[in-house]
TIBAMI-160694 format. One record per atom (N, C-alpha, C): x, y, z. Coordinates in steps of 0.02 Angstrom, whole numbers, plus 32768, in hexadecimal, padded with zeros to 4 digits. Layout:
N
XYZ ...
# end
This chain:
233
415B7F740EBE 41417F780E82 40F17F7C0E82 40E17FAE0E5D 408D7FC10E6D 406F7F940E50 40227F740E6F 40137F560E61 3FEF7F570E18 3FFF7F870DFB 3FDA7FA20DBA 40027F730D8D 40327F6C0D96 40537F4B0D47 40417F0D0D39 40447EE00D8B 40257E930D8A 3FDC7E860D67 3FA87EC90D74 3F777EBF0D58 3F6E7EC80D17 3F9D7EF80CFE 3F9A7EFC0CAC 3FAC7EC00CA5 3FE67EB00CAA 3FF17E700C83 3FC07E400C8F 3FA17E3A0CCB 3F6D7E0F0CD0 3F3F7E020C95 3F1F7E470C8B 3EFD7E5A0C48 3F097E410C1B 3F617E510C0A 3F6A7E450BBE 3F867DFC0BB1 3F947DD80BF2 3F8C7D890BDE 3F517D570BD0 3F0D7D8A0BF0 3ED87D650BDA 3EBE7D840B90 3EE87DB90B8D 3EC57DD80B3D 3EDF7DB70B06 3F207D980B2B 3F507D6E0AEE 3F267D380AE4 3F147D0D0B1E 3EEB7CC10B27 3EB57CD10AFC 3E957D100AF6 3E3F7D0B0AE5 3E3D7D230A91 3E847D3A0A84 3E7B7D610A45 3E897D2F0A12 3E787D5E09BC 3E607D22099D 3E727D630955 3EAC7D3F0940 3EC27D5E0904 3E9C7D7F08BF 3E727D5908B1 3E2F7D5A0883 3E0B7D8A08A9 3DFF7D8E08DE 3DD17DCB08F6 3DDF7E000909 3E2E7DFF0906 3E5A7E350920 3E5B7E7208D0 3E647E4B08A4 3E627E510866 3E277E87084E 3DF67E5F0852 3DB47E750848 3DAC7EB20866 3DB07EB708AC 3DA57EEF08D8 3DC87F3508CA 3E0B7F1C08BB 3E437F590896 3E2B7F720855 3E117F490839 3DE87F5D07FB 3DA27F8707FA 3D727F66081D 3D357F910829 3D4B7FDB0842 3D717FDC0877 3D7E801B088F 3DBA80500865 3DC880230838 3DF580440818 3E40806A084C 3E5580450882 3E7F804C08A4 3EBB80370889 3EE9807008AD 3F3C805108A2 3F64801708CA 3F3480430902 3F47800E093D 3F2A7FB7093D 3F577F860952 3F457F450953 3F0F7F36097B 3EFE7F000978 3EC47EE009B2 3EDC7EA909BA 3ECD7E9409F8 3EBA7E470A04 3EAA7E1809E8 3E5B7E2809D7 3E227E0109BE 3E0F7DEB09F4 3DF27E110A29 3DD27E050A70 3D867E2B0A5D 3D567E020A6D 3D077E040A65 3D027E3A0AA2 3CC77E740AAC 3CB57E8D0AD4 3CA07E790B10 3C877E340B0F 3C6D7E0D0B44 3CAB7DF50B6B 3CD37DC70B35 3D177DB00B54 3D447DF10B8E 3D377E1C0B65 3D697E660B77 3D477E690BBA 3D077E6D0BBB 3CE47E810C10 3CF17E4D0C3B 3CF27E0B0C26 3D137DC90C53 3D4A7DD60C78 3D877DF40C3F 3DD47DE80C60 3DC87E390C8A 3DA57E6E0C8B 3DA57E950CAE 3D8B7E860CFA 3D607E640CF2 3D3F7E460D31 3D727E2E0D70 3DA17DF00D36 3DC37DD80D60 3DF87E020D72 3E087E280D43 3E497E470D52 3E317E800D94 3DF97E910D98 3DE77EC40DE0 3DE47E970E11 3DE07E530E08 3DE27E1D0E4B 3E187E160E54 3E3D7E100E28 3E907E0C0E31 3EB77E3A0E59 3EAA7E820E4B 3ECB7EA20E69 3E9C7EEB0E73 3EA07F090EB0 3E747F360EC4 3E917F710EC4 3E797FAF0EA4 3E887FF30E90 3E62801F0EB5 3E7F80330F03 3E6A80560F34 3E9280820F3F 3EAE80B40F08 3ECD80F90F05 3EC381130EC8 3EBE81530ED3 3EBB817B0E81 3EED81700E65 3F3081770EA2 3F7381720E6D 3F7681360E34 3F5D80F00E52 3F6380BC0E2E 3F2380C40DF7 3EF180C20E0B 3EC580E90DE9 3EE9810C0D94 3F06813B0D9C 3F29815B0D78 3F5E81340D44 3F89810F0D76 3FBA80DC0D52 3FA080A30D27 3F5A808D0D3C 3F3180500D19 3F27806E0CD2 3EFE80B10CD8 3EE880BB0CA1 3F0F80CC0C66 3F5480F40C80 3F8C81080C45 3FAF80C70C42 3FBD80960C71 3FDA80580C41 3FCB803A0C1B 3F6F80370C12 3F53800B0BF7 3F4480430BB0 3F39807C0BC8 3F4080A90B86 3F7680A40B50 3FAF80910B7F 3FF3809F0B4A 3FFC80590B2F 3FCE80300B36 3FE17FEB0B10 3FDA7FE20AD5 3FF47FA50ABB 3FFE7F9C0A6F 3FC37FA40A3F 3F8B7F7B0A6D 3F607F590A49 3F0D7F8B0A5E 3EE37F850A34 3EA97FB00A3B 3E797F9B0A82 3E867F5C0A82 3E657F4B0AC2 3E7D7F730B00 3EBB7F710B01 3EC87F820B37 3EB67FCC0B40 3E9C7FF20B2C 3E7A80320B1F 3E3E802F0B3B 3E1A7FFD0B1D 3DD07FE90B2A 3DCC7FE80B74 3E117FB50B84 3E157F9B0BDC 3E1A7FE40C04 3E3480220BF5 3E45804D0C0A 3E0E807F0C20 3DDF80820BDF 3DA280970BE8 3D72806E0C1D 3D7C802B0C13 3D4980090C37 3D6580220C8F 3D9980120C99 3DAF80250CDD 3D9A806E0CEE 3DAB809A0CC6 3DB380E30CCC 3D5880F00CE9 3D3680D10CB4 3CE380CA0CDD 3CD280AD0D1E 3CF880650D21 3CE380490D5B 3CF980710D9D 3D3A80840DAC 3D4E80B00DF4 3D2480F60DEF 3CF780F30DF5 3CBB81380DF0 3CD381600E1F 3CF081490E58 3D0881700E91 3D4581940E73 3D71818A0E3B 3D9F81AE0E30 3D9581D90DF1 3D5C81DC0DF1 3D4182070D9F 3D3E82570DBC 3D6982750DD4 3D6A82C20DEE 3D9482D20DD3 3D9D83200DE1 3DBF83570DD4 3E12833B0DD2 3E2C83160E11 3E6C82F10E04 3E7D82C10DC6 3E5482B50DA8 3E5A82810D68 3E64829C0D2C 3E4982E20D2B 3E4082FC0CF1 3E7683120CAF 3EAD830A0CD5 3EF0831A0CB4 3F0682D30C8E 3EF9829B0CC4 3EFA82540C9F 3EC3824E0C64 3E9382670C63 3E6282590C2C 3E7182840BEA 3E9382C50C07 3EB082E20BCC 3EE882CA0BA4 3EFA82AD0BD9 3F32828F0BB3 3F26824F0B83 3EF682240B94 3EE281F60B61 3ECE82180B22 3E8D824D0B44 3E67827D0AFB 3E9D828C0AD4 3EE682880ADB 3F1582A60AB3 3F3482810A81 3F2082360A88 3F3582030A56 3EF781D70A3E 3EB081F80A4F 3E6881E00A3B 3E5D81E809EE 3E6A81B609C1 3E6181C80987 3E2681920963 3DFF818A0985 3DC8817B0965 3D75816E0992 3D47816B097C 3D0A815F099D 3CFE812D09D0 3D2380F409D1 3D1780D209E7 3D3180D20A3A 3D5F81030A4E 3D8481030A87 3D6B814D0A96 3D6981890A6A 3D6881CD0A6E 3D2081DE0A97 3CEF81AC0A74 3CAE81BE0A88 3C9381B10ACA 3CB981790AE3 3CC681590B27 3CE181850B5B 3D2181A30B54 3D3981C00B6A 3D2982010B73 3D1D82230B3F 3CED82660B4F 3CB882640B68 3C8182430B6E 3C3A823E0B7F 3C4382280BBD 3C5981EB0BD4 3C5F81D50C04 3C8A81F30C43 3CBB81FB0C33 3CFF82170C67 3CFD82590C63 3D1C827A0C30 3D2B82BD0C20 3CE482EC0C3C 3CA382CB0C1B 3C7D82F70C19 3C6282FF0C84 3C7182C20C8D 3C5A82BB0CCB 3C7982E60CF6 3CBC82F60CEE 3CDD831E0D14 3CCD83730CFB 3CCC83740CCF 3CB783B70CC1 3C6283D80CDC 3C32839B0CD5 3BFB83AD0CFB 3C0C83D00D41 3C3483910D68 3C4283AB0DAC 3C6583F80DB2 3C9A84010D83 3CC3843D0D7F 3CB484720D4F 3C7F849B0D40 3C7784B90D0C 3C9F84E60CF2 3CDD84F00D22 3D1685380CF2 3D3685020CC2 3D2884C40CCB 3D5684950C9D 3D2684A10C5C 3CEA84B80C61 3CD084C40C13 3CFA84EA0BEE 3D1F85110BF5 3D5D85370BD9 3D8185100BA4 3D8D84C50BB6 3D9384B20B77 3D7E84980B4A 3D2784900B54 3D0C84840B23 3D0884B70AEE 3D13850A0B0C 3D0685340AD8 3D5785320AB5 3D7A85260ACA 3DD1850A0AA9 3DD484E10A82 3DA484910A8B 3DA884700A57 3D8A846E0A2D 3D4E848D0A1C 3D1884B609EF 3D3784DB09B9 3D6984F009D4 3D94853309B1 3DD1850A0999 3DDE84CC09A1 3E1F84A1097E 3E18849C0941 3E42848A0928 3E5E845E08EB 3E3D841608DB 3E4983FE0914 3E3C83B6091C 3DEE839A091C 3DE9837908F4 3D8D836308E7 3D7F832F0933 3DC1831D094A 3DAD82F00996 3D9C831B09B2 3DC7834609C2 3DB583880A00 3D7883A909F6 3D6283B109BB 3D1E83DE09AB 3CEB83AF09AF 3CF78372099E 3CCF833F09C2 3CB783380A03 3CED833D0A25 3CFE832B0A6E 3CD3836E0A95 3CDF83AC0A6B 3CBD83F00A8C 3C7283E80A8B 3C5883B70A6E 3C0383A30A5D 3BF983780A7E 3C18833F0A86 3C1182F90AA2 3C1982F50AF7 3C38832D0B11 3C4A832C0B4E 3BFE834E0B7A 3BCE83580B55 3B97836E0B74 3B4F83210B6D 3B7E82F90B5D 3B4882BF0B51 3B1182A70B8A 3B27828F0BBA 3B1682860BFD 3AF082C00C23 3B0482FB0C10 3AFC83230C54 3AB1832F0C5F 3A75831C0C24 3A2F831F0C3C 3A2683610C52 39EE83550C84 39D583A10CAC 3A0D83E40CB3 3A5183C10CCC 3A7383E40CCB 3AB1840A0CA1 3A9483F00C63 3AB5840E0C0F 3AB2844F0C18 3AEC846D0C1E 3AF784B60C08 3AEC84B50BBC 3AA984DC0BC2 3A7184E40B78 3A9D84FD0B53 3AB685500B6B 3AD085800B4F 3B0485690B26 3B3D85520B4E 3B7685320B26 3B7685040AF0 3B3884E10B0C 3B3884A40ACA 3B2984C00AA4 3AE584E60A96 3ACD850E0A48 3AFB85400A41 3B2685610A67 3B5485970A31 3BA3856A0A1F 3BA085240A3A 3BD785020A1F 3BB784DC09E9 3B7D84D309DF 3B6184B909A5 3B6084DD0970 3B498517097C 3B4885560953 3B79856B091F 3BB785640966 3C0285700948 3C0D8539090E 3C0984FB091E 3C2184CA08F3 3BE784C308C2 3BB684D208C1 3B7D84CE0881 3BA184C20833 3BC984EC0823 3BE884F007E7 3C1C84AC07E1 3C35848C0808 3C5B846F080A 3C62842C07EF 3C71841807B6 3C5B83F50788 3C7383A207A0 3C9A83A807CF 3CA3834707E1 3C53833007FC 3C6082F307E4 3C1682C807F2 3C2582B60850 3C6882A90860 3C6E828F08A3 3C5982D408D2 3C51831208CB 3C48833908F1 3C07835608DF 3BDF8346089F 3BA3834F0897 3B6F832008C2 3B8682E008A6 3B6A82AE08D4 3B5482AA0923 3BAE82CD0935 3BA582D90980 3B6B830D0999 3B65833B096A 3B348381098C 3AEF83670992 3AEF833B094E 3A9A8314094E 3A9782D4098C 3ACD82C1099C 3AB5829109D6 3AA382BC0A24 3AD182E10A1E 3ACB830E0A68 3A8383330A68 3A7583500A27 3A3283690A24 3A0183350A48 3A0F82FB0A1B 39CD82D20A2D 39D182C00A69 3A0E82AD0A95 3A0B82A80AC7 39ED82CE0AFD 39F382FF0AF2 39D983560B14 399683550B0A 397B833E0AD3 392583300AB8 390A83040AE7 391882D40B04 38F982A70B2A 38F882CD0B60 3916830B0B85 38FE83350BC6 38E683700BA7 38E083940B74 38C583CA0B57 38AF83BD0B13 387F839F0B06 387083960AC2 386283DB0A9E 383283FD0AC3 382384380AB3 385E84610A8F 38A5846F0ABC 38CB849B0AB9 38F184980A6D 38FC843B0A80 393084290A3B 3901843A09FE 38C1842909FA 38A4843009BF 38A3847709A4 3891849F09CB 388884EE09C5 38DC84FC099E 390C84ED09CA 395B850409B4 395984E0096A 393984A90951 394684800917 392384B208E1 38EA84C208F2 38B584D908C6 38D8852D08C8 38F6855608EE 3912858C08E9 395F859508D1 397B855908BF 39C3855D08A3 39C28543086A 398185240847 396E8504080D 39B8850807E6 39B6854007CF 39EB8549078D 3A36854607AE 3A2C854807E4 3A97853D0802 3A9D84EC07FD 3A6084DB0836 3A6B848D083E 3A6C845207FB 3A99841B07ED 3A9D83FF07C1 3A7383DC07BC 3A5783AE078C 3A24836E0788 3A3B834107B5 3A80833307B1 3A9782F107EA 3A8982FC0831 3AA38339084F 3A908365087D 3A4D83510890 3A2683680874 39E383690885 39C183260896 39D9830A0858 39BD82B20851 39D382920885 3A0F829808A2 3A31828708DF 39FF829E0921 39FA82D70919 39D482F70958 398C82E20969 397682CA0930 392482AD0928 391B8271092B 394982520910 394E81F50927 391D81DF095C 391781F60997 38E781DE09C7 38B7820209E2 389B823409A6 385E826709AB 38348273097A 383B82440945 381282490918 37D2822A091B 37C3820F0961 378381F70969 37658232098E 378D825A09AC 377E829809DB 375982CD099D 379282D30979 378583060948 378A82EA08F8 3757830008D6 374482E90896 3772830D0867 378683540878 379D83760849 37DB83550828 37DC835D07EB 3800833507BC 3836837807A3 387C837F07AC 38B8839A0797 38BD839F0743 
# end
């Protein structure tokens, strides 16, 4: 039997032991999630994960994939959080070979609490390594799914100096008229992140496209730059 299954059971047992029904109900309400929670805090979940990686060694990419998918398919939300914890922890497996697994996870990502981490920390990292995968970002921005549209933007979040500025700005302009707050907030967030690399470019981009960019997008983009630029939109 794969060592992954005992590792998952080990984490589930600790989640049950640390869970709180009252906390679980509050978490589910706050996130407006259909998926139930154990009611385990972030701090306690991190401790459980640290115990688990001491308990079992993941030393090949096949077990990495099995671990992510077993956890992701769990009944409770904290299991998906642990899948992301594991996905981020084993950085040596964040490669093209894991991209299909990340896409499988993305197909059922249904809220910002899991989608944002999955896209910006895992999917975006692989796309940065394999530029031909940027074709997915073009497909996603044209999707009817608000989550895929958000993903098409957030994949750029941590690319810093390696950001494909042409693709990012094309995507933002393509989605500028989208009415979803989730999409608009993501566009502003990524512009804000890139403004810390090239403030002048972002500032000029916002000014030149003032009529196209929504107030929400512009506010998010300027959150950390108001001190530098006193322009009020």
